[in-house]
N, C-alpha and C positions, 0 to 999 in steps of 0.2 A: 452603439449601446452607451447610452449615457449612465452616469456613476449612479444615479440616482433610480434611474431602474432596474439595474444590475441589484442592487442591493436589495430593491425590492423582491426580489426572486430568489436569492441567497439567503442563510440561515440571519434570525436577527436576536435579541436578548427570549422574545417571546416563543423560537423556536426552536426547544433542545435540542445539542445532540441524543442521538440513542441511546435506550436503557444499556446499562453495562451489560444487564440480564441479555442482551442481545436480543433475537428475535426467534419466537417457538417457531420450532415445524409442525407441519400438520404431524397428525395422529397417526403414527405408525411404530416400526419396531425399533426396539433398544437394547441392541447388545452390551452385552461383560465385558465379553473376551474376546479373542481374536477367533477362538473355535466357533464362539454363537454369530459372528460376523461370516466367518467362512460358509456356512450352513446358511445362514439367510443368501450369498452373493449363486451359492448353487443353487437354491432355491429359484430365485429370479429365472436363473439362466435357462432349469430345467424344462418352467412353464412360457420362457419368449416373454418374460413380464420386463416391462422397464425397471430399471433400479434408480431410483431418487437418494442421493447422498447430503446430506444436511450436518452442519453443525452449529455454530452459535450465532448465525444469523447477522453477520456483524457487516454485509457488505451487499449492494444489491445485485438482481437476479443475473447473469449472465445466458447472452443467446445462444439458443439450442439451433442445431443445425439439423434437418430432415433427415431421418434415420439413425440420428445419436439414440442407443440404447438406456434413455433415461435420461435426468438432469443432475448433472454435481454444482449444487447449487451455490455460485458466490465466493467471496473472498474470504478464507480462512474458518471453513468449509460456509457454508450460510446463503442466503439468500430469502426470498422467498416467493412461493406458490402462487399461483391463481386462487383466487375464493375458490373454497369446495376441494382444491387439490388438482383440479383439471390442468392436463397438459398444453402445450401449445399445439399449434394446428401441424400436422404431419410427424408428432410423436408419440402418439399414443397414448398420452395422460401420465400421470404420475408415476405410477407402476407400485413398486415397491418402495416405501420410502422407509429409510434406516438413519435413523439419529446415531452418530457414531461417537456422540459425548463419554458414554458409558466406558467404550473403549479405552480407557486412558491410566497414564501413569508414567513415572520415569524409571523406564529401566536399567541406565545405565549412565553415570557422570566421570569419562576419564579427561586425561588432560587435551584440550582442543577441540572435544568431540561431547557433543549428549544423545541419548539416544530415546527416543519418546514413543510412546505408544500413539496409533492415531488421533483419538481425542483427548489430546493432555491440553490444558491450557495453558498457553505460551507464560503467561505468569508466572505459576508453578514450576514451567520449564528455569525461566528465567533466578527464580529462588533457590533451586535446587543448585543451579552452575555458580551463583554468587558464595556460597557455603564453601565452596570449596575454590575462591580466587578467581573465578570465572564469569562470564556471561555471554549473552549471546550474541552473536557479531550483529544479528537483524532481530529487532523486536519489534513488528506493528503496532502502531496507534491502540488499537483494540485487543491488546495482550490480555487484558483482565477477562477477555470470554473467548479469544483467538483459539482456536485449535489448532496445532501442528499441522495433521496433515490440509487441512484449509488453505492455512498459508502458506504452503510449499503450490498446492495445486491449484486454488482460488481466489489466491490474492494477490496484491501486486508485486510485481517485480521488483520493489522498493520499499525501504521502510527505517525508520529511527536506528540508527547505523551509517548506512549508506551513505551518507555522506565523508565516511573514515574506510568504510570495506566494503563498497559497489554491491550489486544488487544481487541477487539468488543464484544467479549464472554463477557468479564469480567465485566457485568456491564454495560458496557456504551453505549448501546442503550438501553434505557429504554423501547421503547414502539413503536408498529409500527401498522398504520390502511391498511387494503389491499383490492381489488376488488378480489373477485371470477371472475376467468373466464367461466360465465355462459349467458347465453341467458338473464338472470335475476338478477347483479350480484349482491350479498351480499357484505355487508360493515361489515369485521372481526377486531375484534382489539384485537392486543396480547401484553403483558405485559411480565414484568419479565424474566424468564427461555423460557418462549412461544416463545419469537422472536429468539430463536436459530434457527430454521432450516429456518430460514428467511436470516440470514446472508450467504452471498457467497453464494445467491442461484440462482442468474442472473434470477430471478422473477417467478422462477416454483410456489412458491408458489400462487403467483396472482401478481396483479399490487400497487407497496404502492401510498397512497392517503396522509397519513403520517407520519413524520420519528419524535420521540424525544429521543434525545439526553443528554449526563450526561454533565452539568456542573462543574468546581471546578474554585475555586479562580484563580482571573486573576495574571498573573506574568510578571516581566519586563525579557525577555532573549537576551542575548550576545552571539551570535556565536564565540565558540573558537576550537580549537586543541591542543592538549597534543602529543606532538613528544617525540618517544624514539628511545635507539640505540638499543632492539630488542623487536621482535612482542612477547617473552615471557614478558615481563615488561610491555609492550603493554595491554596485557591479565590482567594480574595481578591487574593494575591499574584501568580498566575497571569493574573487579569484585567487587573490595574494592568500587568503586559508586554505584553499582548497589545493592550491599546489603544495602551500605548508604542511609542516610533517603534524599539524596540531589535532588533538586528538578532540574529535564533537560528533555527537550521533544526528546534528542536523546543522543544515545550512541552508536555511528558506529565506528566498527575498523576496519583496513586495514591494512594489511602489504605491501602492494605492491599501495598507494593510486594512483599512476600515472598512473594506469592499471584500479584499478573497480573503479574510483571514475569519474561521467562525467563531468571534468573538463573545463573551457571555455577556461584557460591556462594551463598547465604542471607547469609553476614557480609560481602558485598559491598556492602550495604543496611540504614540502618537499619529498624527493624520501625517506623515513624512513618511519616505523613503525609508525598512528597514530590513537588517538581515536578523531572521531568529533563529539563534544557535544553542545547542545544549552540549557544551563543552564541556572538558575535564578542569575541574575545580582548577585544580593548579597553573590552567593554561589563561586563567583571568586578566593576570597584568600583560602579558603578551597581547592578547587580544584588544584590549583597550587602548596599548598601544599601536595596534595596527591600526584603531579606527580613526583614532586621534590624526594620523599621518593621509587619514586623508577625508579630514575636515566632520570626522564623526564622533560619537559621542556613545561610550558601551554603557548601558543601565540594566537594574535587576527585569526578570521577568516573572509576572507576578502570580501564576498557575502554569499548572502541565500543558509544556506543548506539544504533547503526542498522538492528539487528534487536529493538530493545525496544517499540516503540509498536503504535499502532493496533492489528489484529486478531492480531498475528505471537503473543503467548504459547499464542493457540488453535490456533495452525496445525499444531501439531506436539504432539498429546498422544503419550502411553504407546500403541505397538502393539495392548495390549488395549482400548481405550476405541475401541469400533468407529464410532461417529461423534459429535462432538463440535459442537454449534450456536455458533455467539455472534449476539449480536443489534448493533445499532447504533443507537445513539437520539442526536436532535439538542432539546440543550435550547437557551432562548431568547438568540440573540444579541444583543439591543437592548438591555438594562438590565441592571444587576450585580445589583437585587435582585430582580430576578424568574429571573436565571438560580439563584439561592442559594436562591429559594424553594422554585425548581422541585426542585433535588439535595436538599433537607432535605424533599421529601416521600417520595422516596423510600425513604428511613429508614422510612416506614409500614406499609411496603407490603411483599408475602411477596418480590419478587425484589431487596429492598435491598443484600444483599450483593454483586450481581452490578453496580451501577451506579458503583463509585466509583473507574472508572480513565474518564479524559477528555484526550482533545487538544482543543486551544485555536488555532485557524489565522486569521492577518487575509489577509485577501483586499487585490487589489489598490486594490477602492475603499474600500477601511480599513472594510469591516464584520468581524463574528466570526462564527467557527463554531464553538458548542463540540458535540462528538462524546465521547461515550460507547462504548465496545467491551465490552460485557462478557460473560465465558463464561457459557454455559448448560449446563452440566450435565445429560444426561439421568436420570433419568426423570422429572424436572422437566416438566411442560405448560408451554411458551412462553408466556406471561403479556403477549399482544400487547393487547389489549382496557390491561390493566393498562400496559403501555407508554402506549398512546396517551394514557390519560388524564395521563399524569407529563411527556413531552419533546413536544415540538414536533413529531418526527416521529420515526418507527420504521419498523425490518422486521428482516428475518433471515435468513439464509444460514446451511445445513447443509454443513459438508463433507464428502465423501466420502472420507475417509481408505483 
């Protein structure tokens, strides 16, 4: 797919990023307390009604499997029902729609832990944590409106902060409490590894009533980008940062940044390979020195990078684009030479232009994760066999916009 064609399908300056108000849910119930939410879950179970839980609406809807009891829409909760609230075939309609954003509040802030009601906006949680000298280990790019339960159940597994603290599953969700979907709902508490089935589940195990997230010491961050003469040197620099102890909330690599980043203006970014970072301000001298050893230059980044990484560039294409798939692949996290060899091999394959947006993460166990989030515009067939011979793991998701 030529870059010019790809550019036309992705966001450009006249296609703004979604409003910070999120996407409004269809009319439905708006509980204000856990008791009211419990009563609604019980009502849906007694009458055999599908239950659709909604939050900020900052992510596209997710596929719903036949037989599921409703739709837990989108990441951070959210998503868009079809016009008129029609459910998908085989599901039975939207049923009882519940907007949980009114069940919100910070319950407690303790060393290393913050406890939240399900509809709490994560920016509010971040501010509460920072008032105690802490911050959320992971913060989604849509934190101004994203809800705690939606981030855990419907959001992506990674976010700002993953570059230093790994994914949600890496101990960043400490505990949850949920309601079972029964005529008399049970309150169930899950802690530690028991929370894993809830992460990214879109609410299938139950409706969350409490979320406890990991906190880390607060830092001051400065957005920067490192510009390089080649993508190879860009990757070597990023690998050196990822394997160091330099604290950064973001480590995002782009071979063609004017294509892969949803910029408000192309002039914000050089038309050259870059690594986009959100590091601790105190680490800037060391980062500049590391960039220089790889023939790179560290420069300021003029706007917030929160909406730039991961699959965000493909989430909001032009309305005339009916469905824009994106792929996720994972390169080898074990050795830099193998990672670079896999990356080089993509240049010889039909899907080459779509592989050169990478995100590097450092887990709490000091292992690396190297993800790629290439858009894959139709009508090109999804090259899954090609992907599987190139990267460690891969899968694709079609976004229904």
